[in-house]
DRENDO-1510 file (C-alpha; in Angstrom, 1 decimal, always signed):
<recs>
REC; n; res; u; v; w
REC; 1; MET; +27.6; -31.6; +7.1 .
REC; 2; LYS; +29.0; -29.2; +4.6 .
REC; 3; ILE; +29.6; -25.5; +5.0 .
REC; 4; ARG; +27.3; -23.4; +2.8 .
REC; 5; ASN; +28.4; -20.2; +1.1 .
REC; 6; SER; +25.8; -17.5; +0.8 .
REC; 7; ALA; +26.0; -14.1; -1.0 .
REC; 8; LYS; +24.1; -11.1; +0.4 .
REC; 9; ALA; +23.3; -7.7; -1.1 .
REC; 10; VAL; +23.8; -4.4; +0.6 .
REC; 11; ILE; +21.7; -2.0; -1.5 .
REC; 12; ILE; +21.7; +1.5; -0.1 .
REC; 13; GLU; +20.0; +4.5; -1.7 .
REC; 14; ASN; +19.1; +7.9; -0.2 .
REC; 15; GLY; +19.9; +6.8; +3.3 .
REC; 16; LYS; +17.7; +3.6; +3.0 .
REC; 17; ILE; +18.6; +0.0; +2.7 .
REC; 18; LEU; +16.7; -2.6; +0.7 .
REC; 19; LEU; +15.7; -5.7; +2.8 .
REC; 20; THR; +13.2; -8.5; +2.4 .
REC; 21; LYS; +10.3; -8.5; +4.8 .
REC; 22; ASN; +9.5; -11.9; +6.3 .
REC; 23; GLU; +6.9; -13.3; +8.8 .
REC; 24; ASP; +7.0; -16.0; +11.4 .
REC; 25; ARG; +5.1; -16.8; +14.6 .
REC; 26; GLU; +7.0; -14.0; +16.4 .
REC; 27; GLY; +6.1; -11.4; +13.8 .
REC; 28; SER; +8.0; -9.5; +11.1 .
REC; 29; PHE; +11.7; -9.9; +10.5 .
REC; 30; TYR; +14.1; -8.6; +7.8 .
REC; 31; LEU; +16.8; -10.2; +5.8 .
REC; 32; PHE; +19.3; -9.0; +3.2 .
REC; 33; PRO; +18.5; -10.2; -0.3 .
REC; 34; GLY; +20.6; -13.1; -1.3 .
REC; 35; GLY; +21.1; -16.8; -0.8 .
REC; 36; GLY; +23.1; -19.9; -1.4 .
REC; 37; GLN; +25.8; -20.4; -4.0 .
REC; 38; ASN; +25.1; -23.2; -6.4 .
REC; 39; HIS; +27.9; -25.6; -7.6 .
REC; 40; GLY; +29.8; -24.0; -10.5 .
REC; 41; GLU; +28.4; -20.5; -9.8 .
REC; 42; THR; +30.5; -17.6; -8.6 .
REC; 43; LEU; +29.4; -15.6; -5.6 .
REC; 44; THR; +28.6; -12.6; -7.8 .
REC; 45; GLU; +26.5; -14.8; -10.1 .
REC; 46; ALA; +24.7; -16.2; -7.1 .
REC; 47; LEU; +24.0; -12.7; -5.8 .
REC; 48; LYS; +22.7; -11.4; -9.1 .
REC; 49; ARG; +20.3; -14.4; -9.4 .
REC; 50; GLU; +19.2; -14.1; -5.8 .
REC; 51; CYS; +18.5; -10.4; -6.0 .
REC; 52; LEU; +16.2; -11.0; -9.0 .
REC; 53; GLU; +14.5; -13.9; -7.2 .
REC; 54; GLU; +14.0; -12.2; -3.8 .
REC; 55; ALA; +13.8; -8.5; -4.6 .
REC; 56; GLY; +13.1; -8.1; -8.3 .
REC; 57; ALA; +16.3; -6.1; -8.6 .
REC; 58; GLY; +18.9; -6.4; -11.2 .
REC; 59; VAL; +22.2; -5.4; -9.6 .
REC; 60; ASP; +25.9; -4.8; -10.3 .
REC; 61; VAL; +28.0; -6.4; -7.6 .
REC; 62; LYS; +30.6; -4.1; -6.1 .
REC; 63; GLU; +33.1; -4.6; -3.2 .
REC; 64; LEU; +32.9; -7.0; -0.4 .
REC; 65; LEU; +31.9; -5.2; +2.8 .
REC; 66; HIS; +31.5; -7.9; +5.4 .
REC; 67; MET; +31.8; -11.6; +6.1 .
REC; 68; ARG; +29.7; -13.4; +8.7 .
REC; 69; GLU; +29.9; -16.9; +9.9 .
REC; 70; TYR; +26.8; -18.6; +11.3 .
REC; 71; ILE; +27.2; -21.8; +13.2 .
REC; 72; GLY; +23.6; -22.6; +14.2 .
REC; 73; LYS; +24.3; -24.6; +17.3 .
REC; 74; ASN; +25.8; -21.5; +18.9 .
REC; 75; HIS; +22.8; -19.3; +18.6 .
REC; 76; GLU; +19.2; -18.7; +19.7 .
REC; 77; HIS; +17.7; -20.8; +16.9 .
REC; 78; ALA; +19.8; -23.9; +17.6 .
REC; 79; SER; +16.6; -25.9; +18.2 .
REC; 80; PHE; +15.9; -26.0; +14.5 .
REC; 81; ASP; +19.1; -25.1; +12.8 .
REC; 82; SER; +21.9; -26.6; +14.9 .
REC; 83; ALA; +23.3; -28.4; +11.8 .
REC; 84; VAL; +23.7; -25.2; +9.8 .
REC; 85; HIS; +27.1; -23.8; +9.2 .
REC; 86; GLN; +27.1; -20.9; +6.7 .
REC; 87; ILE; +29.5; -18.3; +5.6 .
REC; 88; GLU; +27.8; -15.1; +4.3 .
REC; 89; TYR; +29.5; -12.6; +2.1 .
REC; 90; TYR; +27.9; -9.1; +2.1 .
REC; 91; PHE; +28.6; -7.1; -1.1 .
REC; 92; ARG; +27.7; -3.5; -1.8 .
REC; 93; CYS; +25.4; -3.6; -4.8 .
REC; 94; LYS; +24.2; -0.9; -7.2 .
REC; 95; PRO; +20.7; -1.5; -8.7 .
REC; 96; HIS; +20.3; -1.2; -12.4 .
REC; 97; ARG; +17.2; +1.0; -12.0 .
REC; 98; ALA; +17.5; +4.5; -10.6 .
REC; 99; THR; +14.3; +4.4; -8.6 .
REC; 100; LEU; +13.4; +2.7; -5.4 .
REC; 101; GLU; +10.7; +0.6; -7.1 .
REC; 102; TYR; +11.4; -2.8; -8.5 .
REC; 103; LEU; +9.7; -5.7; -10.3 .
REC; 104; PRO; +8.0; -8.3; -8.1 .
REC; 105; PRO; +10.4; -11.0; -6.8 .
REC; 106; THR; +10.5; -14.0; -9.1 .
REC; 107; ASN; +11.1; -16.7; -6.4 .
REC; 108; PRO; +10.7; -15.3; -2.9 .
REC; 109; ASP; +11.7; -17.3; +0.2 .
REC; 110; SER; +9.0; -19.2; +2.0 .
REC; 111; HIS; +8.6; -16.7; +4.8 .
REC; 112; GLN; +9.0; -13.6; +2.6 .
REC; 113; VAL; +6.0; -11.3; +2.3 .
REC; 114; GLY; +7.6; -8.3; +0.6 .
REC; 115; VAL; +10.5; -6.0; +0.0 .
REC; 116; VAL; +11.0; -2.8; +2.0 .
REC; 117; TRP; +13.3; +0.2; +2.2 .
REC; 118; LEU; +14.3; +1.0; +5.8 .
REC; 119; LEU; +16.2; +4.0; +7.0 .
REC; 120; ILE; +19.8; +2.9; +8.0 .
REC; 121; GLU; +19.7; +5.1; +11.1 .
REC; 122; GLU; +16.6; +3.2; +12.3 .
REC; 123; LEU; +17.7; -0.4; +11.7 .
REC; 124; ALA; +18.2; -1.1; +15.4 .
REC; 125; ASN; +14.4; -0.7; +15.8 .
REC; 126; TYR; +13.7; -3.8; +13.7 .
REC; 127; ARG; +14.2; -7.5; +14.0 .
REC; 128; ILE; +17.0; -7.9; +11.4 .
REC; 129; TYR; +19.2; -10.9; +10.9 .
REC; 130; PRO; +22.0; -10.8; +11.4 .
REC; 131; LYS; +21.6; -8.3; +14.2 .
REC; 132; ALA; +25.4; -7.9; +14.5 .
REC; 133; ILE; +25.6; -6.3; +11.1 .
REC; 134; VAL; +23.4; -3.3; +12.0 .
REC; 135; HIS; +26.2; -1.3; +13.8 .
REC; 136; PRO; +28.9; -1.9; +11.2 .
REC; 137; LEU; +26.5; -0.8; +8.4 .
REC; 138; GLN; +25.5; +2.3; +10.3 .
REC; 139; GLN; +29.3; +3.1; +10.7 .
REC; 140; LEU; +29.9; +2.4; +7.1 .
REC; 141; ALA; +27.1; +4.8; +6.1 .
REC; 142; LYS; +28.8; +7.5; +8.1 .
REC; 143; GLY; +32.1; +6.9; +6.4 .
REC; 144; ILE; +33.6; +5.1; +9.4 .
REC; 145; ASP; +35.6; +1.9; +8.8 .
REC; 146; SER; +34.2; -1.3; +10.2 .
REC; 147; PRO; +35.6; -4.8; +10.3 .
REC; 148; ILE; +35.1; -7.1; +7.3 .
REC; 149; TYR; +35.0; -10.3; +9.3 .
REC; 150; LEU; +32.2; -10.1; +11.9 .
REC; 151; GLY; +32.7; -13.6; +13.3 .
REC; 152; ASP; +30.2; -16.3; +14.3 .
REC; 153; VAL; +27.3; -13.9; +15.1 .
REC; 154; ASN; +23.6; -13.6; +14.7 .
</recs>
């Protein structure tokens, strides 16, 4: 099976981060807007498309903040995604609009029920995937360097 590239947006404004809200049988969980790169599409093109589809947000893609590898067989969801091997690239993004309100998503994911702004300092209180990115983002928000490559984490 092939390794899949995925581009993710880190959109921070006024101490809050934009995430998609999703529902499954365990309740609510939160993901970063973004998704898979199509053949012939750059990571930044993929991210711009995915932000419109999932968050209704036009963005300018800035610097790469983190990379995360996800090898499904090594994590708690191995029962249904053991064949998944994905490399995720987390980019800082600046929204085109100055407000925290966006257009409705044009093509939300199947579990997606909305888009929310959460306080960065409170991220540990939510079921966010990947969990391992919460601490580095909180450090980054405080101006403290954090590693770019996070490893095979969930």
